[in-house]
C-alpha positions as a Markdown table, in Angstrom:
| # | Residue | x | y | z |
|---|---|---|---|---|
| 1 | Met | -60.4 | -43.2 | 10.0 |
| 2 | Ala | -58.5 | -42.6 | 6.7 |
| 3 | Ile | -60.6 | -39.5 | 6.1 |
| 4 | Lys | -59.7 | -38.2 | 9.6 |
| 5 | Lys | -56.0 | -38.8 | 9.0 |
| 6 | Lys | -56.2 | -37.0 | 5.7 |
| 7 | Leu | -57.9 | -34.0 | 7.3 |
| 8 | Val | -55.2 | -33.9 | 10.0 |
| 9 | Ser | -52.5 | -34.1 | 7.3 |
| 10 | Leu | -54.1 | -31.2 | 5.3 |
| 11 | Leu | -54.3 | -29.1 | 8.5 |
| 12 | Leu | -50.6 | -29.7 | 9.3 |
| 13 | Thr | -49.6 | -28.9 | 5.7 |
| 14 | Ala | -51.7 | -25.7 | 5.8 |
| 15 | Thr | -50.1 | -24.7 | 9.1 |
| 16 | Met | -46.6 | -25.3 | 7.7 |
| 17 | Leu | -47.4 | -23.4 | 4.6 |
| 18 | Gly | -48.7 | -20.6 | 6.7 |
| 19 | Ser | -45.5 | -20.5 | 8.7 |
| 20 | Val | -43.5 | -20.3 | 5.5 |
| 21 | Val | -45.6 | -17.5 | 4.2 |
| 22 | Val | -45.4 | -15.6 | 7.4 |
| 23 | Gly | -41.6 | -16.3 | 7.6 |
| 24 | Cys | -41.1 | -14.8 | 4.1 |
| 25 | Ala | -43.3 | -11.8 | 4.7 |
| 26 | Lys | -41.6 | -10.6 | 7.9 |
| 27 | Pro | -38.4 | -9.3 | 6.4 |
| 28 | Ala | -40.3 | -7.4 | 3.7 |
| 29 | Glu | -42.5 | -5.8 | 6.4 |
| 30 | Glu | -39.4 | -4.8 | 8.3 |
| 31 | Glu | -37.7 | -3.4 | 5.2 |
| 32 | Lys | -40.8 | -1.3 | 4.5 |
| 33 | Glu | -40.8 | -0.1 | 8.0 |
| 34 | Ala | -37.1 | 0.8 | 7.8 |
| 35 | Gly | -37.8 | 2.7 | 4.5 |
| 36 | Glu | -40.5 | 4.7 | 6.1 |
| 37 | Lys | -38.1 | 5.8 | 8.8 |
| 38 | Gly | -35.5 | 6.9 | 6.3 |
| 39 | Glu | -32.5 | 5.0 | 5.2 |
| 40 | Gln | -28.9 | 5.8 | 6.3 |
| 41 | Leu | -26.9 | 7.8 | 3.7 |
| 42 | Lys | -24.0 | 5.9 | 2.1 |
| 43 | Val | -20.9 | 7.7 | 0.8 |
| 44 | Ala | -17.8 | 5.9 | -0.5 |
| 45 | Met | -14.6 | 6.7 | -2.3 |
| 46 | Val | -12.3 | 5.3 | -4.9 |
| 47 | Thr | -8.6 | 5.8 | -3.9 |
| 48 | Asp | -5.8 | 6.7 | -6.3 |
| 49 | Val | -3.0 | 4.1 | -6.8 |
| 50 | Gly | -1.2 | 5.2 | -3.6 |
| 51 | Gly | -3.8 | 3.3 | -1.6 |
| 52 | Val | -5.8 | 4.2 | 1.5 |
| 53 | Asn | -2.8 | 4.0 | 3.8 |
| 54 | Asp | -0.4 | 6.2 | 1.7 |
| 55 | Gln | 0.2 | 8.5 | 4.8 |
| 56 | Ser | -0.8 | 11.4 | 2.5 |
| 57 | Phe | -3.5 | 12.2 | 0.0 |
| 58 | Asn | -5.8 | 9.1 | 0.0 |
| 59 | Gln | -5.4 | 8.7 | 3.8 |
| 60 | Ser | -6.5 | 12.2 | 4.4 |
| 61 | Ala | -9.6 | 11.6 | 2.2 |
| 62 | Trp | -10.5 | 8.5 | 4.1 |
| 63 | Glu | -10.1 | 10.4 | 7.4 |
| 64 | Gly | -12.6 | 12.9 | 6.2 |
| 65 | Leu | -15.1 | 10.2 | 5.5 |
| 66 | Gln | -14.5 | 8.5 | 8.8 |
| 67 | Arg | -15.2 | 11.9 | 10.4 |
| 68 | Ala | -18.5 | 12.1 | 8.4 |
| 69 | Glu | -19.4 | 8.6 | 9.7 |
| 70 | Lys | -18.7 | 9.6 | 13.3 |
| 71 | Glu | -20.3 | 13.1 | 13.3 |
| 72 | Leu | -23.0 | 12.8 | 10.7 |
| 73 | Gly | -24.0 | 9.2 | 10.9 |
| 74 | Ile | -23.2 | 8.5 | 7.3 |
| 75 | Lys | -22.2 | 4.9 | 6.3 |
| 76 | Val | -18.8 | 5.1 | 4.5 |
| 77 | Gly | -16.6 | 2.8 | 2.5 |
| 78 | Tyr | -13.9 | 2.7 | -0.1 |
| 79 | Gln | -12.5 | 0.8 | -3.1 |
| 80 | Glu | -8.7 | 0.7 | -3.3 |
| 81 | Ser | -7.0 | 1.2 | -6.7 |
| 82 | Lys | -3.7 | -0.6 | -7.3 |
| 83 | Gln | -3.4 | 0.6 | -10.9 |
| 84 | Asp | -5.2 | 3.1 | -13.3 |
| 85 | Ala | -7.2 | 0.2 | -14.8 |
| 86 | Asp | -9.0 | -0.3 | -11.4 |
| 87 | Tyr | -10.8 | 3.1 | -11.5 |
| 88 | Val | -13.7 | 2.1 | -13.7 |
| 89 | Pro | -14.5 | -1.3 | -12.1 |
| 90 | Asn | -14.1 | 0.3 | -8.6 |
| 91 | Ile | -16.6 | 3.1 | -9.5 |
| 92 | Glu | -19.0 | 0.5 | -10.9 |
| 93 | Thr | -18.8 | -1.5 | -7.7 |
| 94 | Leu | -19.7 | 1.5 | -5.6 |
| 95 | Val | -22.6 | 2.3 | -8.0 |
| 96 | Asp | -23.9 | -1.3 | -7.6 |
| 97 | Gln | -23.7 | -0.9 | -3.8 |
| 98 | Glu | -26.2 | 2.0 | -4.2 |
| 99 | Asn | -24.0 | 4.7 | -2.5 |
| 100 | Asn | -25.7 | 8.1 | -2.4 |
| 101 | Leu | -22.4 | 9.9 | -3.2 |
| 102 | Ile | -19.3 | 8.5 | -4.9 |
| 103 | Trp | -15.9 | 10.2 | -4.6 |
| 104 | Gly | -12.9 | 9.9 | -7.0 |
| 105 | Ile | -9.7 | 10.8 | -5.2 |
| 106 | Gly | -7.4 | 12.5 | -7.6 |
| 107 | Phe | -7.2 | 14.1 | -11.0 |
| 108 | Lys | -6.1 | 10.9 | -12.7 |
| 109 | Met | -9.7 | 9.7 | -12.3 |
| 110 | Ala | -11.2 | 12.6 | -14.2 |
| 111 | Asp | -12.2 | 10.8 | -17.3 |
| 112 | Ala | -13.5 | 7.7 | -15.5 |
| 113 | Met | -15.6 | 9.8 | -13.2 |
| 114 | Lys | -17.0 | 11.9 | -16.0 |
| 115 | Glu | -18.0 | 8.8 | -17.9 |
| 116 | Ala | -19.7 | 7.3 | -14.8 |
| 117 | Ala | -21.6 | 10.6 | -14.2 |
| 118 | Glu | -22.8 | 10.5 | -17.8 |
| 119 | Asn | -23.8 | 6.8 | -17.6 |
| 120 | Tyr | -25.6 | 7.3 | -14.2 |
| 121 | Pro | -27.3 | 10.7 | -14.3 |
| 122 | Glu | -29.3 | 10.0 | -11.2 |
| 123 | Gln | -26.1 | 9.2 | -9.2 |
| 124 | Asn | -24.2 | 11.9 | -7.3 |
| 125 | Phe | -20.4 | 12.1 | -7.8 |
| 126 | Ala | -17.6 | 14.3 | -6.6 |
| 127 | Ile | -13.9 | 14.4 | -7.5 |
| 128 | Ile | -10.8 | 15.8 | -5.8 |
| 129 | Asp | -8.4 | 18.0 | -7.9 |
| 130 | Asn | -10.5 | 18.4 | -11.0 |
| 131 | Ala | -13.0 | 20.9 | -12.3 |
| 132 | Tyr | -15.1 | 20.2 | -15.4 |
| 133 | Glu | -16.0 | 22.9 | -17.9 |
| 134 | Asp | -19.6 | 22.2 | -19.1 |
| 135 | Gly | -19.4 | 18.8 | -17.4 |
| 136 | Pro | -22.1 | 16.5 | -16.0 |
| 137 | Lys | -24.6 | 18.2 | -13.7 |
| 138 | Asn | -24.4 | 15.4 | -11.1 |
| 139 | Ile | -20.7 | 15.8 | -10.2 |
| 140 | Val | -19.0 | 18.3 | -8.0 |
| 141 | Gly | -15.3 | 19.2 | -8.6 |
| 142 | Val | -13.1 | 20.1 | -5.7 |
| 143 | Thr | -9.9 | 22.0 | -6.2 |
| 144 | Phe | -7.3 | 23.6 | -3.8 |
| 145 | Lys | -4.9 | 26.5 | -3.9 |
| 146 | Glu | -1.9 | 24.2 | -3.2 |
| 147 | His | 0.5 | 26.9 | -4.1 |
| 148 | Glu | -0.5 | 28.9 | -1.0 |
| 149 | Pro | 0.7 | 26.5 | 1.7 |
| 150 | Ser | 3.7 | 25.6 | -0.5 |
| 151 | Tyr | 4.7 | 29.2 | -0.5 |
| 152 | Leu | 4.6 | 29.2 | 3.3 |
| 153 | Val | 6.8 | 26.1 | 3.6 |
| 154 | Gly | 9.0 | 27.6 | 1.0 |
| 155 | Leu | 9.5 | 30.6 | 3.3 |
| 156 | Ile | 10.5 | 28.2 | 6.1 |
| 157 | Ala | 12.9 | 26.4 | 3.9 |
| 158 | Gly | 14.5 | 29.6 | 2.7 |
| 159 | Lys | 14.9 | 30.9 | 6.2 |
| 160 | Met | 16.2 | 27.6 | 7.7 |
| 161 | Thr | 18.6 | 26.2 | 5.0 |
| 162 | Lys | 22.2 | 26.2 | 6.1 |
| 163 | Thr | 23.6 | 25.3 | 2.6 |
| 164 | Asn | 21.4 | 27.7 | 0.5 |
| 165 | Lys | 20.2 | 24.7 | -1.4 |
| 166 | Val | 16.8 | 23.0 | -1.0 |
| 167 | Gly | 14.8 | 20.6 | -3.2 |
| 168 | Phe | 11.4 | 19.6 | -4.4 |
| 169 | Ile | 10.3 | 16.1 | -5.5 |
| 170 | Gly | 7.1 | 15.9 | -7.5 |
| 171 | Gly | 5.0 | 12.8 | -8.2 |
| 172 | Met | 4.0 | 13.6 | -11.7 |
| 173 | Asp | 4.7 | 16.6 | -14.0 |
| 174 | Val | 1.1 | 17.8 | -14.1 |
| 175 | Pro | -0.6 | 21.2 | -13.4 |
| 176 | Val | -1.8 | 20.4 | -9.8 |
| 177 | Ile | 1.8 | 19.3 | -8.8 |
| 178 | Lys | 3.3 | 22.3 | -10.6 |
| 179 | Lys | 1.2 | 24.5 | -8.2 |
| 180 | Phe | 3.2 | 22.9 | -5.3 |
| 181 | Glu | 6.5 | 23.4 | -7.1 |
| 182 | Tyr | 6.1 | 27.1 | -8.0 |
| 183 | Gly | 4.5 | 28.1 | -4.8 |
| 184 | Phe | 7.5 | 26.5 | -3.0 |
| 185 | Arg | 10.0 | 28.2 | -5.4 |
| 186 | Ala | 8.3 | 31.6 | -4.8 |
| 187 | Gly | 8.4 | 31.2 | -1.0 |
| 188 | Val | 12.1 | 30.2 | -1.0 |
| 189 | Lys | 12.9 | 33.1 | -3.2 |
| 190 | Ala | 11.0 | 35.6 | -1.1 |
| 191 | Ala | 12.7 | 34.5 | 2.1 |
| 192 | Asn | 16.2 | 33.9 | 0.7 |
| 193 | Pro | 17.0 | 35.1 | -2.8 |
| 194 | Asn | 20.4 | 33.4 | -2.7 |
| 195 | Ala | 18.9 | 29.9 | -2.2 |
| 196 | Glu | 18.8 | 27.4 | -5.0 |
| 197 | Val | 15.9 | 25.0 | -5.6 |
| 198 | Val | 16.6 | 21.7 | -7.3 |
| 199 | Val | 13.6 | 19.9 | -8.7 |
| 200 | Gln | 13.0 | 16.3 | -9.9 |
| 201 | Tyr | 9.8 | 14.4 | -10.8 |
| 202 | Ala | 9.4 | 10.7 | -10.0 |
| 203 | Asn | 6.6 | 10.0 | -12.4 |
| 204 | Ala | 4.9 | 8.0 | -9.7 |
| 205 | Phe | 2.8 | 8.5 | -6.6 |
| 206 | Asn | 3.4 | 5.0 | -5.2 |
| 207 | Asp | 7.1 | 4.4 | -5.5 |
| 208 | Ala | 8.7 | 5.0 | -2.1 |
| 209 | Ala | 12.0 | 3.4 | -3.3 |
| 210 | Lys | 12.3 | 5.9 | -6.1 |
| 211 | Gly | 11.5 | 8.8 | -3.8 |
| 212 | Lys | 14.2 | 7.7 | -1.4 |
| 213 | Ala | 16.7 | 7.4 | -4.2 |
| 214 | Ile | 16.0 | 10.9 | -5.5 |
| 215 | Ala | 16.2 | 12.3 | -2.0 |
| 216 | Lys | 19.5 | 10.6 | -1.3 |
| 217 | Gln | 20.9 | 12.1 | -4.4 |
| 218 | Met | 19.7 | 15.6 | -3.6 |
| 219 | Tyr | 21.0 | 15.4 | 0.0 |
| 220 | Ser | 24.4 | 14.2 | -1.2 |
| 221 | Gly | 24.4 | 17.1 | -3.7 |
| 222 | Gly | 24.2 | 19.7 | -0.9 |
| 223 | Ala | 20.5 | 20.2 | -0.4 |
| 224 | Asp | 19.6 | 20.2 | 3.3 |
| 225 | Ile | 15.8 | 20.6 | 3.2 |
| 226 | Leu | 13.5 | 18.7 | 0.8 |
| 227 | Phe | 9.8 | 19.2 | 0.1 |
| 228 | His | 7.6 | 16.6 | -1.7 |
| 229 | Ala | 4.2 | 16.5 | -3.4 |
| 230 | Ala | 4.4 | 12.9 | -4.4 |
| 231 | Gly | 2.0 | 10.8 | -2.3 |
| 232 | Asp | 3.5 | 7.6 | -1.1 |
| 233 | Thr | 6.6 | 8.2 | -3.2 |
| 234 | Gly | 7.3 | 11.1 | -0.7 |
| 235 | Thr | 7.4 | 8.7 | 2.2 |
| 236 | Gly | 10.7 | 7.4 | 0.7 |
| 237 | Met | 12.0 | 11.0 | 0.8 |
| 238 | Ile | 11.1 | 11.2 | 4.5 |
| 239 | Glu | 12.9 | 7.9 | 5.1 |
| 240 | Ala | 16.0 | 9.3 | 3.4 |
| 241 | Ala | 15.8 | 12.4 | 5.6 |
| 242 | Lys | 15.9 | 10.1 | 8.7 |
| 243 | Glu | 18.8 | 8.1 | 7.4 |
| 244 | Glu | 20.8 | 11.2 | 6.4 |
| 245 | Gly | 19.9 | 13.3 | 9.4 |
| 246 | Lys | 18.5 | 16.0 | 7.2 |
| 247 | Phe | 15.2 | 18.1 | 7.2 |
| 248 | Ala | 12.1 | 17.2 | 5.2 |
| 249 | Ile | 8.8 | 18.9 | 4.5 |
| 250 | Gly | 5.6 | 16.8 | 4.3 |
| 251 | Val | 2.5 | 17.3 | 2.3 |
| 252 | Asp | -1.3 | 16.9 | 2.5 |
| 253 | Arg | -1.4 | 15.7 | 6.1 |
| 254 | Asp | 0.8 | 16.7 | 9.0 |
| 255 | Gln | 3.6 | 14.1 | 8.3 |
| 256 | Asn | 5.8 | 14.9 | 11.4 |
| 257 | Ala | 4.8 | 11.6 | 13.0 |
| 258 | Leu | 6.7 | 9.7 | 10.2 |
| 259 | Ala | 10.0 | 11.3 | 11.3 |
| 260 | Pro | 9.5 | 13.5 | 14.4 |
| 261 | Glu | 13.1 | 14.8 | 14.3 |
| 262 | Asn | 13.2 | 15.4 | 10.6 |
| 263 | Val | 9.9 | 16.7 | 9.3 |
| 264 | Ile | 10.0 | 20.3 | 10.2 |
| 265 | Thr | 6.6 | 21.3 | 8.7 |
| 266 | Ser | 4.0 | 20.1 | 6.1 |
| 267 | Ala | 2.0 | 21.9 | 3.5 |
| 268 | Met | -1.4 | 20.7 | 4.5 |
| 269 | Lys | -4.1 | 20.2 | 1.9 |
| 270 | Arg | -7.2 | 19.5 | 3.8 |
| 271 | Val | -8.7 | 16.9 | 1.6 |
| 272 | Asp | -10.3 | 15.5 | 4.7 |
| 273 | Asn | -12.2 | 18.7 | 5.3 |
| 274 | Ala | -13.4 | 18.8 | 1.7 |
| 275 | Leu | -14.8 | 15.3 | 1.8 |
| 276 | Phe | -16.5 | 16.0 | 5.1 |
| 277 | Asp | -18.0 | 19.4 | 3.9 |
| 278 | Val | -19.4 | 18.1 | 0.6 |
| 279 | Ser | -20.7 | 15.0 | 2.3 |
| 280 | Lys | -22.4 | 17.2 | 4.9 |
| 281 | Lys | -24.0 | 19.2 | 2.0 |
| 282 | Leu | -25.4 | 15.9 | 0.7 |
| 283 | Lys | -27.0 | 15.2 | 4.1 |
| 284 | Asp | -28.3 | 18.8 | 4.5 |
| 285 | Gly | -29.8 | 18.7 | 1.0 |
| 286 | Thr | -27.6 | 21.5 | -0.3 |
| 287 | Phe | -25.4 | 19.3 | -2.6 |
| 288 | Glu | -25.2 | 21.0 | -6.0 |
| 289 | Gly | -23.8 | 19.1 | -8.9 |
| 290 | Gly | -22.2 | 20.8 | -11.9 |
| 291 | Thr | -20.3 | 23.1 | -9.6 |
| 292 | Thr | -16.7 | 23.5 | -8.4 |
| 293 | Val | -15.6 | 24.2 | -4.8 |
| 294 | Thr | -12.1 | 25.7 | -4.3 |
| 295 | Tyr | -10.3 | 25.8 | -0.9 |
| 296 | Gly | -7.4 | 28.1 | -0.1 |
| 297 | Leu | -5.9 | 29.7 | 3.0 |
| 298 | Ala | -8.9 | 32.1 | 3.3 |
| 299 | Glu | -11.3 | 29.2 | 3.3 |
| 300 | Gly | -9.3 | 27.1 | 5.8 |
| 301 | Gly | -8.7 | 24.4 | 3.2 |
| 302 | Val | -4.9 | 24.6 | 3.2 |
| 303 | Asp | -2.3 | 25.6 | 5.8 |
| 304 | Ile | 1.0 | 24.6 | 7.4 |
| 305 | Ala | 1.0 | 21.8 | 10.0 |
| 306 | Pro | 0.3 | 22.3 | 13.7 |
| 307 | Thr | 3.6 | 20.6 | 14.6 |
| 308 | Thr | 5.6 | 23.3 | 12.7 |
| 309 | Ser | 6.4 | 25.0 | 16.0 |
| 310 | Lys | 8.4 | 22.0 | 17.2 |
| 311 | His | 11.3 | 22.8 | 14.8 |
| 312 | Val | 10.8 | 26.2 | 13.3 |
| 313 | Pro | 12.2 | 29.2 | 15.4 |
| 314 | Glu | 9.7 | 31.7 | 16.7 |
| 315 | Asp | 10.9 | 34.6 | 14.6 |
| 316 | Val | 10.5 | 32.5 | 11.5 |
| 317 | Leu | 7.0 | 31.5 | 12.5 |
| 318 | Lys | 6.1 | 35.1 | 13.1 |
| 319 | Phe | 7.4 | 36.0 | 9.7 |
| 320 | Val | 5.5 | 33.2 | 8.0 |
| 321 | Asp | 2.2 | 34.2 | 9.8 |
| 322 | Glu | 2.6 | 37.8 | 8.6 |
| 323 | Gln | 3.0 | 36.6 | 5.0 |
| 324 | Lys | 0.0 | 34.2 | 5.4 |
| 325 | Gln | -2.2 | 37.1 | 6.5 |
| 326 | Lys | -1.1 | 39.1 | 3.4 |
| 327 | Ile | -2.1 | 36.2 | 1.2 |
| 328 | Ile | -5.5 | 36.0 | 2.8 |
| 329 | Lys | -6.0 | 39.8 | 2.4 |
| 330 | Gly | -4.9 | 39.6 | -1.3 |
| 331 | Glu | -1.7 | 41.7 | -0.7 |
| 332 | Ile | 0.4 | 38.8 | -1.9 |
| 333 | Lys | -0.5 | 36.7 | -5.0 |
| 334 | Val | 1.2 | 33.4 | -4.9 |
| 335 | Pro | 2.2 | 32.0 | -8.4 |
| 336 | Ala | 0.7 | 28.7 | -9.4 |
| 337 | Thr | 2.4 | 28.3 | -12.7 |
| 338 | Lys | 5.9 | 28.8 | -14.3 |
| 339 | Glu | 4.6 | 31.9 | -16.2 |
| 340 | Glu | 3.3 | 33.5 | -13.0 |
| 341 | Phe | 6.5 | 32.6 | -11.2 |
| 342 | Glu | 8.7 | 34.1 | -13.9 |
| 343 | Ala | 6.6 | 37.2 | -13.9 |
| 344 | Met | 7.7 | 37.8 | -10.3 |
| 345 | Lys | 11.3 | 38.3 | -11.3 |
């Protein structure tokens, strides 16, 4: 009787162990099956300090990835940076998550992205607003001809100013923002040689209060149209335009929705298109590291906002479109630096 009970106990134990073994093996079998079918591509980005909802640069980038998710079936995500010190740990987090492509949004991440690309040679990277000379072969640099749409909005400002005084607010005094400034200056000058352009840099891309204070000062000093290239700092400028009943010009995205009666146009920099296009290349198998992609008017990577026609007179729109076509054809070379701007005089 005792032997019989022992045999039953052994059989029960074996059955239970078998169940455990089968239970452990099932997920592994499913994982193998999923791998054979091909895994979903993962693409993620590290934002600059303005954050993913900056109504400008970072938000446009995130919209590009969301489009890639919807149209290409790519799994997307982001890590938000609150300060420069967040860049490296955020990149490391995305590497640990085994993303197939990691984006750095903004030139301020250039060193961190280069270091990561060198540390992880099998990982694909891409960065907005930076090009590497003899850089890592697993990173793509994306740059824009920001001076071209800035020239077009400068034409609009020059034609529409009533005080012959307009202004520009930059986030930081760096080459990429200088391209916005001098493109704008050139456009204003081409449309209205008598107009003055006042300029101030906020030294921050995430300080709306400072942007608002600078804008208030410019408006009170006689400027009636202000243009910014300052990320979330520029939203403060737009808020000042609403309060003062003045005109503003947005950047990166169509920012008319922030102040429908005040934002007359925006110099659009299609960061969203860039993230979508390069991510699509990854999926298509044509991603090529160690290269730089540049987007201008001719490539459809920059332009003025679709809502421009709400406030800008038809004759001005026609004039701007004529100048746009000349830029595309190479008949007008828009200055991107102080030296190029001064050479126009």
